[in-house]
C-alpha distance (Angstrom), angle and dihedral (degrees) to the residues before:
residue distance angle dihedral
M1 . . .
K2 3.80 . .
K3 3.82 91.2 .
K4 3.82 91.8 51.2
L5 3.80 91.8 49.9
L6 3.80 90.6 47.6
A7 3.81 91.0 48.7
L8 3.81 90.7 49.1
L9 3.81 91.7 50.2
A10 3.80 90.9 48.2
A11 3.82 90.9 50.1
L12 3.81 91.3 49.7
L13 3.79 90.4 49.0
V14 3.82 91.6 51.0
L15 3.82 90.6 47.6
A16 3.81 92.1 50.2
A17 3.81 92.2 47.1
G18 3.80 91.3 48.3
T19 3.80 92.5 49.7
A20 3.80 91.6 49.1
G21 3.81 90.6 46.7
V22 3.80 92.8 53.1
F23 3.81 90.4 49.2
F24 3.80 93.6 51.2
I25 3.81 94.9 43.1
R26 3.81 90.3 52.7
R27 3.81 90.4 52.2
L28 3.82 94.9 43.0
G29 3.80 93.4 89.2
E30 3.80 94.0 53.4
R31 3.79 121.5 79.5
P32 3.79 120.9 -174.5
P33 3.80 118.2 -169.9
K34 3.83 110.8 -65.1
T35 3.79 95.4 -123.7
P36 3.80 117.3 41.0
G37 3.79 108.9 -120.9
L38 3.80 92.9 16.2
A39 3.77 110.7 82.3
R40 3.77 120.9 -156.8
M41 3.79 112.9 -116.8
L42 3.78 126.7 -128.6
P43 3.80 106.2 -91.7
Y44 3.77 121.1 -112.4
A45 3.78 111.4 -112.9
T46 3.77 138.7 152.7
L47 3.77 107.5 -103.0
K48 3.79 128.0 178.6
D49 3.77 134.1 -152.3
T50 3.81 123.1 -134.4
G51 3.80 90.8 -84.3
G52 3.80 92.4 54.5
K53 3.82 94.1 -106.8
K54 3.80 113.2 147.8
I55 3.78 113.5 -113.3
I56 3.77 126.6 -162.8
Q57 3.79 125.3 -156.7
S58 3.80 93.2 -105.5
D59 3.82 88.0 63.2
V60 3.80 89.8 65.8
G61 3.79 97.3 28.5
G62 3.77 134.0 86.7
K63 3.78 92.8 86.0
P64 3.78 135.6 46.9
V65 3.78 111.3 -68.6
V66 3.78 134.4 -156.8
I67 3.80 114.2 -159.6
V68 3.78 118.9 -163.5
I69 3.80 110.7 -165.3
W70 3.80 112.2 -152.0
A71 3.81 145.4 158.8
S72 3.79 131.1 -156.4
W73 3.82 92.9 -113.8
C74 3.83 92.4 54.9
T75 3.82 108.1 93.2
P76 3.84 95.0 -173.2
C77 3.81 87.9 53.1
M78 3.80 90.6 66.4
T79 3.82 90.1 56.5
M80 3.79 89.7 47.9
L81 3.81 91.6 51.9
E82 3.82 90.0 54.0
T83 3.81 90.2 51.0
A84 3.80 90.9 47.7
A85 3.82 91.3 50.5
A86 3.81 90.2 51.7
M87 3.81 89.4 52.4
Q88 3.82 92.1 48.6
K89 3.79 88.7 52.9
E90 3.82 92.3 46.5
F91 3.81 96.4 47.9
G92 3.81 97.1 34.1
D93 3.79 116.9 -178.3
A94 3.81 93.7 -3.4
I95 3.81 90.3 83.8
R96 3.76 141.0 18.6
V97 3.81 120.6 -134.6
V98 3.80 118.1 -157.4
A99 3.80 125.9 -164.9
L100 3.82 102.7 -153.2
N101 3.79 115.9 -167.4
R102 3.75 116.5 -157.3
R103 3.77 126.2 -137.9
E104 3.78 98.2 -23.0
P105 3.79 125.3 112.4
A106 3.80 115.3 -84.4
G107 3.76 109.6 -97.8
T108 3.82 95.4 32.0
A109 3.79 89.9 140.7
E110 3.80 92.3 47.0
T111 3.81 95.3 52.3
P112 3.83 111.1 124.0
G113 3.79 109.0 -104.1
S114 3.79 92.5 21.5
N115 3.78 115.1 137.4
I116 3.80 89.4 -152.4
S117 3.76 123.3 95.0
I118 3.77 128.7 175.5
P119 3.80 108.2 -130.2
E120 3.79 115.6 -111.4
G121 3.79 116.1 -94.8
L122 3.80 97.8 35.6
V123 3.80 123.0 112.5
S124 3.83 104.7 -123.7
L125 3.79 115.5 -146.8
W126 3.80 134.5 165.8
S127 3.77 131.3 -147.1
P128 3.81 101.5 -157.3
D129 3.80 95.1 -178.6
D130 3.84 93.6 40.1
A131 3.82 89.9 -131.2
F132 3.82 93.9 134.7
Y133 3.82 93.6 55.1
A134 3.80 93.0 41.9
S135 3.81 92.6 51.0
L136 3.82 89.1 55.6
G137 3.79 90.6 54.8
G138 3.79 89.4 -114.8
F139 3.78 118.6 -175.0
A140 3.80 106.8 150.2
M141 3.77 135.8 47.1
P142 2.89 143.2 -97.3
E143 3.76 96.5 30.9
E144 3.79 125.1 -176.2
I145 3.80 125.0 -156.4
F146 3.81 122.1 -167.3
A147 3.81 113.9 -163.7
D148 3.78 131.9 173.2
E149 3.80 125.4 -123.7
N150 3.82 90.1 -84.4
G151 3.80 93.7 54.7
A152 3.82 95.8 -105.2
I153 3.80 110.7 146.8
R154 3.80 107.9 -124.0
F155 3.80 98.4 174.5
Q156 3.79 138.5 3.7
K157 3.79 127.5 -170.9
R158 3.76 134.3 -177.6
G159 3.77 114.9 -149.1
V160 3.77 136.5 27.0
M161 3.80 119.7 -36.5
N162 3.77 122.6 -157.7
K163 3.81 121.1 -132.1
E164 3.79 94.1 -101.1
E165 3.79 93.7 53.9
M166 3.80 92.9 44.9
R167 3.81 91.0 47.6
R168 3.82 90.7 51.3
R169 3.82 92.1 49.5
I170 3.82 91.5 49.3
Q171 3.80 91.4 48.2
D172 3.81 88.2 52.3
L173 3.82 89.3 52.4
L174 3.79 91.4 51.7
R175 3.81 95.7 51.3
P176 3.82 109.4 98.7
W177 3.80 92.7 -138.3
A178 3.82 92.3 52.1
A179 3.81 91.0 75.5
H180 3.79 89.1 68.1
L181 3.81 97.4 53.2
């Protein structure tokens, strides 16, 4: 009887640990601001456009921005760029969507013979020193950053987002009250 009770308790403990583990793993890719009420700001970094011109955040600011961080070796990133382009088309001038390549030469997607193409409508930028990604604590790709018109990060996710989730996050950015969350 004692062994059966012990086995039952052990099974319940394993079940509880497994349930908690699934919950935390699902939430691992999502990062809200560290301090409630105090949003983290987009980091300052030297970014370049496809022509090598230096770009500063104010050049892409002034409206809510979605930044998709990608690299040419990241297959899921290509899917994410397509989703981001669809959202740019859907929301038009209300937002700006940036495809930010990390640590590869500017123009990687435009290299003759490359099988990579940046979807039309996205602002293509490069972070040659990878400082932007590093300052976000990046460790997985693709990574999506949703920031308001003032550069405050409202949501950050590691991994691929589907259109519905991205649409919902953009709608949250566009709601006037969302800036105060």
